[in-house]
C-alpha positions as CSV (number, residue, x, y, z in Angstrom):
1,M,9.4,35.8,18.1
2,A,11.3,32.5,17.9
3,E,12.1,29.4,16.0
4,V,10.6,26.1,17.1
5,T,12.9,23.1,16.3
6,L,12.1,19.4,16.7
7,E,14.9,16.9,16.3
8,N,13.7,13.3,16.2
9,V,11.0,13.9,18.7
10,R,9.1,10.7,19.6
11,K,6.1,10.0,21.7
12,V,5.5,6.4,22.9
13,Y,2.7,5.7,25.2
14,D,2.8,3.2,28.2
15,N,0.9,0.6,26.1
16,G,3.6,0.8,23.4
17,H,1.6,2.8,20.9
18,V,3.9,5.2,18.9
19,G,2.0,8.5,18.7
20,V,4.8,10.3,17.0
21,A,7.7,8.5,15.3
22,G,10.7,10.8,15.2
23,A,9.4,14.2,14.0
24,T,12.1,16.5,12.7
25,F,11.2,20.0,11.4
26,T,11.6,23.7,12.2
27,A,9.0,26.4,12.4
28,R,11.0,29.4,11.3
29,D,10.9,32.7,13.0
30,G,7.8,34.5,11.8
31,E,6.5,31.5,9.9
32,L,3.0,30.1,9.8
33,L,3.7,26.3,9.7
34,V,0.7,24.0,9.4
35,L,0.6,20.4,10.6
36,V,-1.9,18.4,8.6
37,G,-3.2,14.9,8.4
38,P,-6.1,12.6,9.1
39,S,-7.4,12.0,12.6
40,G,-5.0,10.0,14.8
41,C,-1.9,10.8,12.7
42,G,0.1,12.5,15.5
43,K,-0.3,16.2,14.5
44,T,-2.1,17.3,17.7
45,T,0.2,15.1,19.9
46,T,3.1,17.0,18.3
47,L,1.5,20.4,19.1
48,R,0.9,19.3,22.7
49,M,4.5,18.3,23.1
50,I,5.6,21.7,21.8
51,A,3.2,23.3,24.4
52,G,4.4,21.1,27.2
53,L,1.0,19.4,27.7
54,E,2.4,16.1,26.6
55,S,5.7,14.6,27.7
56,I,8.5,13.8,25.1
57,T,9.7,10.2,25.1
58,S,12.9,11.0,23.3
59,G,14.4,13.7,21.0
60,T,15.0,17.4,21.5
61,L,12.5,20.3,21.4
62,S,13.9,23.8,21.2
63,I,12.1,27.2,21.3
64,G,14.1,30.3,20.5
65,G,17.4,28.2,20.7
66,R,16.6,27.0,24.3
67,V,15.9,23.2,24.9
68,V,12.6,23.0,26.6
69,N,12.0,19.3,27.0
70,E,11.7,19.6,30.8
71,V,10.5,23.2,30.9
72,A,7.0,23.8,32.4
73,P,4.3,25.1,29.9
74,K,4.0,28.4,31.6
75,D,7.7,29.0,31.2
76,R,7.9,28.2,27.4
77,D,6.7,31.7,26.3
78,I,4.0,30.1,24.1
79,A,0.2,30.8,23.9
80,M,-2.2,28.1,22.7
81,V,-5.6,28.5,21.1
82,F,-7.8,25.4,21.5
83,Q,-10.5,23.9,19.3
84,N,-13.3,24.5,21.9
85,Y,-12.4,28.2,22.7
86,A,-12.1,27.4,26.5
87,L,-13.6,30.8,27.5
88,Y,-14.7,31.5,31.1
89,P,-18.5,31.7,30.7
90,H,-19.0,34.0,33.8
91,M,-16.4,36.5,32.6
92,S,-17.0,39.3,30.0
93,V,-14.9,39.4,26.8
94,A,-12.6,42.1,28.4
95,E,-12.2,39.9,31.5
96,N,-11.4,36.8,29.5
97,L,-8.8,38.8,27.5
98,A,-7.2,40.2,30.7
99,F,-7.3,37.0,32.8
100,A,-3.9,35.5,32.0
101,L,-2.2,38.9,32.4
102,K,-3.8,39.3,35.9
103,L,-2.5,35.9,36.9
104,R,1.0,37.0,35.8
105,G,0.7,40.1,38.0
106,E,0.9,42.7,35.2
107,A,0.2,46.3,36.0
108,R,-3.4,47.5,35.5
109,E,-2.3,50.0,32.8
110,T,-0.4,47.3,30.9
111,I,-3.4,45.0,31.0
112,A,-5.8,47.8,29.8
113,Q,-3.5,48.7,26.9
114,R,-3.0,45.1,25.7
115,V,-6.7,44.4,25.9
116,R,-7.4,47.5,24.0
117,E,-4.9,46.6,21.3
118,A,-6.2,43.1,20.9
119,A,-9.8,44.2,20.8
120,E,-9.0,46.8,18.0
121,L,-6.9,44.2,16.0
122,L,-9.7,41.6,16.2
123,E,-12.6,44.0,15.9
124,L,-14.0,43.1,19.4
125,G,-14.3,46.6,20.7
126,S,-18.2,46.6,20.6
127,V,-18.5,43.4,22.5
128,L,-16.0,43.8,25.4
129,E,-18.8,43.9,28.0
130,R,-20.6,40.8,26.7
131,L,-20.5,37.3,28.1
132,P,-19.4,34.5,25.8
133,R,-22.9,33.1,25.6
134,A,-24.0,36.4,23.9
135,L,-21.4,36.0,21.1
136,S,-21.4,34.2,17.8
137,G,-19.0,31.3,17.1
138,G,-16.8,33.5,15.1
139,Q,-16.6,36.1,17.8
140,R,-15.8,33.5,20.4
141,Q,-13.0,32.3,18.3
142,R,-11.6,35.8,18.0
143,V,-11.8,36.2,21.8
144,A,-9.8,32.9,22.1
145,L,-7.2,34.4,19.6
146,G,-7.2,37.6,21.5
147,R,-6.5,35.9,24.8
148,A,-3.4,34.4,23.3
149,L,-2.5,37.7,21.6
150,V,-2.4,39.8,24.7
151,R,0.4,37.8,26.2
152,H,2.8,38.7,23.5
153,P,4.2,35.2,23.3
154,A,7.2,34.0,21.3
155,V,5.1,31.3,19.6
156,F,1.4,30.8,18.9
157,L,0.0,27.3,18.9
158,L,-3.4,26.7,17.3
159,D,-5.1,23.4,17.6
160,E,-7.9,23.0,14.9
161,P,-9.3,26.4,15.9
162,L,-11.9,26.5,13.1
163,S,-13.4,23.0,13.3
164,N,-16.4,24.1,15.3
165,L,-17.4,26.8,12.9
166,D,-19.8,26.6,9.9
167,A,-18.4,26.9,6.4
168,K,-18.9,30.7,6.1
169,L,-17.4,31.4,9.5
170,R,-14.5,29.1,8.8
171,L,-13.6,31.2,5.7
172,S,-13.9,34.5,7.4
173,T,-12.0,33.4,10.5
174,R,-9.3,31.8,8.3
175,Q,-8.8,35.2,6.7
176,E,-8.6,36.8,10.2
177,I,-5.8,34.4,11.2
178,A,-3.9,35.0,8.0
179,R,-4.3,38.8,8.4
180,L,-3.3,38.6,12.0
181,H,-0.2,36.6,11.1
182,R,0.8,39.2,8.5
183,R,0.4,42.1,10.9
184,L,2.2,40.4,13.8
185,N,4.9,38.5,11.8
186,A,4.4,35.9,14.5
187,T,5.7,32.3,14.6
188,M,2.6,30.1,14.4
189,V,2.2,26.4,14.5
190,Y,-1.3,25.5,13.3
191,V,-2.9,22.0,13.4
192,T,-5.8,21.0,11.1
193,H,-7.2,17.9,9.4
194,D,-8.6,20.2,6.7
195,Q,-6.3,20.2,3.6
196,I,-8.0,23.3,2.2
197,E,-7.3,25.1,5.4
198,A,-3.7,23.9,5.3
199,M,-3.1,24.9,1.7
200,T,-4.6,28.4,2.1
201,L,-3.0,29.3,5.4
202,G,0.4,27.5,5.6
203,Q,3.6,29.1,4.3
204,R,4.9,25.5,4.6
205,I,3.0,22.3,5.5
206,V,4.1,19.2,7.4
207,V,2.0,16.2,6.3
208,F,1.6,13.5,8.9
209,R,0.4,9.9,8.6
210,S,0.3,7.3,11.4
211,G,2.7,9.3,13.5
212,E,5.3,9.8,10.7
213,I,6.0,12.8,8.6
214,Q,5.4,12.2,4.9
215,Q,6.6,15.5,3.4
216,I,7.5,19.0,4.4
217,D,7.2,21.7,1.7
218,T,5.3,24.8,0.4
219,P,1.6,24.2,-0.5
220,M,2.2,24.4,-4.2
221,N,5.2,22.1,-4.2
222,L,3.2,19.5,-2.2
223,Y,0.4,19.8,-4.8
224,T,2.6,19.6,-7.9
225,K,5.3,17.2,-6.6
226,P,3.8,15.0,-3.9
227,A,6.4,12.7,-2.3
228,N,4.2,9.6,-2.2
229,V,0.8,8.3,-3.0
230,F,-0.6,9.3,0.4
231,V,0.3,13.0,-0.1
232,A,-1.0,12.9,-3.7
233,G,-4.3,11.6,-2.5
234,F,-4.7,13.7,0.6
235,L,-4.0,17.1,-0.8
236,G,-6.4,18.4,-3.4
237,S,-10.1,18.5,-3.6
238,P,-11.2,16.5,-5.5
239,A,-8.3,14.1,-4.8
240,M,-5.8,13.0,-7.5
241,N,-7.0,10.1,-9.6
242,L,-4.7,7.2,-8.9
243,L,-4.4,4.2,-11.3
244,R,-2.4,1.1,-10.6
245,G,-1.1,-1.0,-13.5
246,T,1.8,-2.3,-15.4
247,V,3.9,-0.3,-18.0
248,R,3.9,-1.9,-21.5
249,R,5.5,-0.9,-24.7
250,E,2.8,-1.0,-27.5
251,N,2.8,1.9,-30.0
252,G,4.7,3.8,-27.3
253,L,4.5,3.3,-23.6
254,R,1.2,2.6,-21.9
255,L,-0.1,1.7,-18.5
256,D,-2.5,-1.3,-18.5
257,A,-4.8,-0.8,-15.5
258,G,-7.9,-2.9,-15.2
259,G,-9.4,-2.5,-18.7
260,L,-8.0,1.0,-19.1
261,S,-5.0,1.8,-21.3
262,L,-3.2,5.1,-20.5
263,E,-0.7,6.5,-23.0
264,L,2.4,7.7,-21.2
265,G,4.2,9.5,-24.0
266,D,7.6,8.7,-25.5
267,R,10.0,10.3,-23.1
268,D,13.4,8.6,-22.9
269,A,13.3,8.8,-19.1
270,L,10.3,6.4,-19.0
271,A,12.0,3.6,-20.9
272,G,13.3,2.0,-17.7
273,L,9.8,1.7,-16.4
274,V,8.7,-1.0,-18.9
275,G,7.4,-4.1,-17.1
276,R,7.2,-2.3,-13.7
277,E,4.0,-2.1,-11.7
278,L,3.3,1.6,-11.1
279,I,0.7,3.9,-9.7
280,I,0.0,6.8,-12.1
281,G,-1.7,9.9,-10.8
282,I,-3.5,12.7,-12.6
283,R,-5.2,15.7,-11.1
284,P,-9.0,16.1,-12.0
285,E,-8.2,19.5,-13.7
286,D,-5.7,17.8,-16.0
287,L,-8.4,15.6,-17.6
288,K,-10.3,17.5,-20.3
289,L,-13.6,16.6,-22.1
290,G,-13.0,16.0,-25.8
291,A,-10.6,14.3,-28.2
292,G,-6.8,15.0,-28.1
293,P,-3.5,13.4,-29.1
294,H,-3.6,11.5,-25.8
295,A,-7.1,10.3,-24.7
296,L,-9.0,7.6,-23.0
297,E,-12.6,6.4,-23.1
298,A,-14.9,6.7,-20.1
299,R,-18.6,6.6,-19.2
300,L,-20.3,9.4,-17.2
301,E,-21.7,8.1,-14.0
302,M,-22.6,11.2,-12.0
303,T,-22.2,15.0,-12.0
304,E,-21.5,17.1,-8.9
305,P,-22.2,20.9,-9.6
306,V,-20.5,23.2,-7.1
307,G,-21.2,26.6,-8.6
308,N,-18.4,27.8,-10.9
309,E,-17.3,24.3,-11.7
310,V,-18.6,20.7,-12.0
311,F,-17.0,17.5,-10.8
312,L,-17.7,14.6,-13.2
313,H,-17.5,11.1,-11.9
314,L,-16.7,8.6,-14.6
315,Q,-15.9,5.0,-15.1
316,A,-13.0,3.9,-17.3
317,G,-12.7,0.1,-17.4
318,D,-13.0,-0.8,-13.8
319,K,-11.4,2.4,-12.6
320,G,-13.3,5.5,-11.3
321,L,-12.1,8.9,-12.4
322,V,-13.0,12.4,-11.4
323,V,-12.8,15.4,-13.8
324,R,-13.0,19.1,-12.8
325,T,-14.6,21.1,-15.6
326,P,-16.4,24.5,-16.2
327,P,-20.2,24.2,-16.0
328,A,-20.6,24.4,-19.8
329,Q,-22.8,22.0,-21.8
330,L,-22.2,18.5,-20.3
331,P,-22.7,15.0,-21.7
332,E,-25.8,13.1,-20.6
333,L,-25.5,10.6,-17.7
334,G,-24.4,7.2,-19.0
335,A,-22.9,8.7,-22.1
336,A,-19.5,7.5,-23.5
337,V,-17.0,10.4,-23.5
338,R,-13.4,10.9,-24.5
339,L,-11.0,12.4,-21.9
340,S,-7.8,14.0,-23.2
341,Y,-4.7,14.8,-21.2
342,M,-1.0,15.7,-21.5
343,P,1.5,13.0,-20.5
344,D,3.6,15.8,-18.8
345,A,0.7,16.1,-16.2
346,L,1.1,12.5,-15.0
347,H,2.6,11.7,-11.7
348,F,4.5,8.4,-11.3
349,F,4.8,6.4,-8.1
350,D,6.3,3.0,-7.4
351,A,3.6,0.4,-6.6
352,A,5.5,-1.3,-3.8
353,S,7.0,1.7,-1.9
354,E,4.3,4.2,-3.1
355,G,7.2,6.7,-3.3
356,R,7.4,9.3,-6.2
357,I,9.4,8.4,-9.2
358,A,11.1,11.3,-11.0
359,A,10.0,10.6,-14.6
């Protein structure tokens, strides 16, 4: 396998639109690196530049230590799995798996062995003679994975491979991909717009927005220490509660935010924030029903049961809040409730730059 390294890689289209603005990162040897962000953020364009399907305007792209900016896709030693499977409908599963190897002129025995290995790894042995139309969505996706797998590439590139599957199949196929990565110890670059997919699959995650990289880190570091307001709001389901206001000193430090007064605690590190406009973030699971040393008043607007937990949608002043809580006895809709929290759970962001403040 091999590292994939991008150094200030840019994509500017003929009309002047900047698709990717100076991407710099490395997918390490054997790593599953996820590129995530909303539609149009540049993640798929970046993957297509790695694959050679999109030209690079400037910067350097290396695979296995070799600069490949001008190298044809077929000579990059990569295999790509697309969103739409791209299976040949008139070929059986076995023929689909073998097709790329036949084009390369591999020996018949080599082709048979690799198809057999891929079918065993992906549990496709019982459907090798079927046509794609006779397969489920999950089986088709596994065939697409298998077609990449038989080539023994240095790097796997996966472009939103689960987006056409239903929720149950997405979960099971996600597990298949994670298991496959562990067994192969392969370098994989995986694109998705689904932050849950990114958090559960990625060893590290690259977060894109409007063609620019916002943060690169492990899933838990992204969750616990988001670099800016965008990352804080994008990763997490439900999203982080974000409150914009001004820091005041009144019986300790507080954030005044549209009829809501949030106690910030008395840490010395916060003293320099008095008078500043900030955005304060707090995760839904860090707000608890009931009184505590630090609390705020809110009104319950809606409940959203999701099985083993409930999302409560509340109004505090003119701010909406979401609380994640166990499905125990809940207040009535419209009831006034107290929400307690620990100041250490708060995240601080500058209101102008929206960057994280280490507080």
